[in-house]
C-alpha positions, 0 to 999 in steps of 0.5 A: 208042698215039698221043700229042698232036702237041706234048708239053705242059709238065708240073709243074716244066717236064717234058714230059708224054707223053699216050697220047690227044689231048685236046680242049676240053670245055664240056658239064657233067659230072654226077659220082656219088661215094659216093651223092652227085651233083654237077656238074664243070666240064670243061676237056678230054677224051680217050679216057683221061680228063677234066680238070675243076674241082670244088668238092669234094675227091675222094680219089685212086684212088677210083671216080667215075661221070661222065655227059656229054650228047653227040650224034653231031653235026648233025641227030642226035637230042637228046643221050643221056647218056654214062656212064663209070666213072673213077678219081681220078688227080689232085686239086690245089687250084686256088688259095688257099683250097682252094675249087676243085680241079683233078681228073684222072679216068682212064676205066676201060673194060670189055667192057660199056663198049665202046659208050661208048668208041666214042661218046666216040671219035666225039665226040672225032674230030669235035671242031674241035680234034682232030688230023687222023687219020694226022698224029699221031706215034706215041709212042716205045716 
């Protein structure tokens, strides 16, 4: 496993240990939950999941399907939706009034989603803010 180069403070000032480096994401995400579709405002993404904002409160540990349109890069065909299965790992109010929620969605991969995982890894790897390959410290066992 790899972790981000610098642990970030977690709730209460504790240090978070991430298994996957995160990169900012500004592309809209379409989410589906209980036969309803709605947009999420992404903050960052990794191979492990996505942090985002939503005007909907989602129950913890519930399955959500997300789709984001990514391309392979410069001079490639128009973006093709990348569909991923996720589980709600975090849902916290983003301020007073409970009108906006901070969500943490954990990606769930199966054998059939290996192509999706590889596309996401390629997208994250070419992000201008992703850490250089080989310079990421290994997580402690």
